[in-house]
C-alpha positions as CSV (number, residue, x, y, z in Angstrom):
1,M,0.0,0.0,0.0
2,A,1.4,3.4,-1.0
3,L,2.3,6.1,1.5
4,E,0.5,9.4,1.3
5,E,1.1,12.9,2.7
6,L,-1.7,14.4,4.8
7,S,-2.0,17.3,7.2
8,T,-4.0,18.0,10.3
9,T,-4.2,20.6,13.0
10,V,-2.4,19.9,16.3
11,C,-2.2,22.5,19.1
12,G,-3.3,25.2,16.8
13,R,-0.8,24.6,14.0
14,R,-0.9,22.7,10.8
15,V,1.1,19.4,10.9
16,R,2.0,17.3,7.9
17,Y,2.4,13.6,8.3
18,T,3.1,10.5,6.2
19,T,0.6,7.7,6.5
20,G,-0.3,4.4,4.9
21,G,-1.2,0.8,5.5
22,I,-4.0,-0.9,7.4
23,G,-4.0,-2.7,10.7
24,T,-2.1,-2.2,13.9
25,P,-1.3,1.5,14.3
26,V,2.4,2.6,14.7
27,V,3.2,6.2,15.3
28,F,6.8,7.1,14.3
29,L,8.2,10.2,16.0
30,H,11.4,11.3,14.3
31,D,13.3,14.4,13.3
32,E,14.9,13.2,10.0
33,G,12.4,14.2,7.3
34,A,12.1,11.5,4.6
35,G,15.0,9.4,6.0
36,F,12.7,6.7,7.2
37,R,10.3,6.5,4.2
38,E,11.6,3.0,3.3
39,A,11.1,1.7,6.8
40,L,7.5,3.1,6.7
41,E,6.9,1.4,3.4
42,V,8.1,-2.0,4.7
43,M,5.8,-1.7,7.7
44,T,2.8,-1.1,5.5
45,T,3.3,-4.4,3.8
46,R,3.0,-6.2,7.2
47,R,-0.6,-5.2,8.2
48,I,0.6,-2.1,10.0
49,R,-0.9,1.4,9.7
50,V,1.9,3.9,10.0
51,L,1.7,7.6,10.9
52,A,4.8,9.7,11.0
53,P,4.3,13.4,11.7
54,E,6.9,15.9,10.5
55,H,8.5,17.9,13.4
56,P,6.5,16.3,16.2
57,G,5.8,18.3,19.3
58,S,7.6,17.7,22.5
59,S,4.9,16.8,25.0
60,P,2.5,13.9,25.6
61,E,-0.4,16.3,25.1
62,W,0.9,17.0,21.6
63,V,1.1,13.3,20.7
64,T,-2.4,12.6,22.2
65,E,-3.9,15.5,20.2
66,F,-2.1,14.3,17.0
67,L,-3.6,10.8,17.5
68,H,-7.1,12.2,18.0
69,S,-6.8,14.6,15.1
70,A,-5.5,11.8,12.8
71,G,-8.5,9.6,13.8
72,V,-6.5,7.0,15.8
73,R,-8.7,5.7,18.6
74,E,-7.0,2.4,19.6
75,P,-3.7,2.0,21.5
76,V,-0.6,2.4,19.4
77,T,3.0,1.2,19.2
78,L,4.9,4.4,19.7
79,V,8.4,4.6,18.1
80,G,10.7,7.4,19.2
81,H,13.9,8.2,17.3
82,R,16.8,10.0,18.9
83,L,15.5,13.1,20.7
84,C,11.9,12.1,20.0
85,G,12.6,9.0,22.1
86,A,12.2,11.2,25.2
87,V,8.8,12.4,23.9
88,A,7.8,8.8,23.3
89,V,8.8,7.8,26.8
90,R,7.0,10.7,28.5
91,T,3.9,9.9,26.4
92,A,3.9,6.2,27.3
93,H,4.4,7.1,30.9
94,A,1.7,9.9,31.0
95,T,-1.0,8.0,29.2
96,L,-2.2,4.6,30.4
97,H,-4.3,3.5,27.5
98,T,-2.8,5.3,24.5
99,V,0.5,3.3,24.1
100,R,0.5,-0.5,23.9
101,R,4.2,-0.9,23.1
102,L,7.2,1.5,23.1
103,V,10.1,1.2,20.6
104,L,13.1,3.5,21.1
105,V,15.5,3.9,18.2
106,D,19.0,5.4,19.0
107,S,17.4,7.3,21.9
108,I,19.3,9.2,24.6
109,G,18.6,10.8,27.9
110,A,18.0,7.9,30.2
111,S,19.1,9.8,33.3
112,A,16.4,12.4,32.8
113,L,13.9,9.8,31.9
114,R,14.7,7.3,34.7
115,P,11.5,7.8,36.7
116,A,9.3,7.4,33.6
117,L,11.2,4.4,32.4
118,E,11.0,2.7,35.8
119,G,7.3,3.5,35.9
120,L,6.9,1.7,32.5
121,R,8.8,-1.3,33.8
122,R,6.4,-1.5,36.8
123,R,3.4,-1.3,34.5
124,E,5.0,-4.0,32.4
125,L,4.7,-2.0,29.2
126,P,6.6,-3.8,26.4
127,V,9.6,-1.7,25.5
128,S,12.2,-2.4,22.8
129,L,15.5,-0.6,22.2
130,L,16.9,-0.5,18.7
131,W,20.4,0.8,18.1
132,S,22.5,1.4,15.0
133,A,26.0,0.4,15.9
134,D,27.9,3.1,14.2
135,R,28.8,5.4,17.1
136,S,30.2,4.4,20.5
137,W,28.3,7.1,22.5
138,R,25.1,5.3,21.7
139,W,26.2,2.2,23.5
140,S,26.5,4.1,26.8
141,A,23.1,5.5,26.1
142,M,21.7,2.0,25.4
143,N,23.3,0.7,28.6
144,A,21.7,3.5,30.7
145,L,18.3,2.7,29.2
146,N,18.8,-1.0,29.8
147,L,19.5,-0.3,33.5
148,A,16.4,1.8,33.9
149,L,14.3,-0.9,32.2
150,G,15.7,-3.8,34.2
151,Q,18.6,-5.0,32.0
152,P,16.7,-6.9,29.3
153,G,20.0,-7.9,27.6
154,H,21.0,-7.6,24.0
155,L,19.8,-9.3,20.8
156,I,22.1,-8.3,17.9
157,V,20.4,-7.8,14.5
158,S,22.4,-6.9,11.4
159,A,20.4,-4.9,8.9
160,G,23.1,-5.1,6.3
161,Q,23.3,-2.5,3.5
162,N,19.7,-1.4,3.7
163,W,19.4,0.0,7.2
164,S,16.1,1.7,6.7
165,A,14.3,-1.3,5.3
166,G,15.9,-3.5,8.0
167,L,14.6,-1.1,10.6
168,G,11.1,-1.4,9.2
169,Q,11.2,-5.2,9.3
170,V,12.5,-5.3,12.9
171,I,9.8,-2.8,14.0
172,A,7.1,-4.9,12.2
173,D,8.3,-8.0,13.9
174,L,8.1,-6.3,17.3
175,V,4.6,-5.0,16.5
176,R,3.3,-8.2,15.0
177,P,5.6,-10.8,16.6
178,R,6.1,-14.3,15.4
179,L,7.3,-15.1,18.9
180,N,5.5,-13.9,22.1
181,L,7.9,-11.5,23.8
182,G,5.5,-10.9,26.6
183,F,6.4,-7.9,28.7
184,R,10.1,-8.5,28.7
185,P,12.0,-5.5,27.2
186,V,14.2,-6.4,24.3
187,A,17.3,-4.5,23.2
188,L,18.3,-4.8,19.5
189,S,21.3,-3.5,17.7
190,L,20.9,-2.6,14.0
191,C,24.3,-2.6,12.3
192,R,24.9,-0.5,9.2
193,G,26.6,-2.7,6.7
């Protein structure tokens, strides 16, 4: 299913977002423009409805209003990339019934997010950590997130040459798992080939 560009109003301003697919909703909060288009396309082929707002807001209220404005009424998998990971964590922590799974991609800021992450662990919200293994500072960030989430361990995944498509497949497998991961957090490393 093809992706399309739509717009809606969130907190009084017009927001463009990429959407497509049908099925389980995944909201992808990122700050890299079209850099994840291929990942979004892969997810739409796996019975997943993706929504990826451009320049997402920085509060749980913004995310909640975006979901409402885009017509999403069921719990979502919330994916937060880099700095948007903090928005995703705060949203999952602040809203009990909005987020059914949290996926953090190359996210940082565990020390500031520790109370929220520990709250998610107590609630047994499924959380997955995805990392591209191209910079050493990210490993320290991943370890800090692992500690806050109860040290789930590492599962190494090589995405090869096509990192964006590999990312889309991994997220799809987390959202619609072949294996029941339960509430145990899973840490994955995506290696750029």
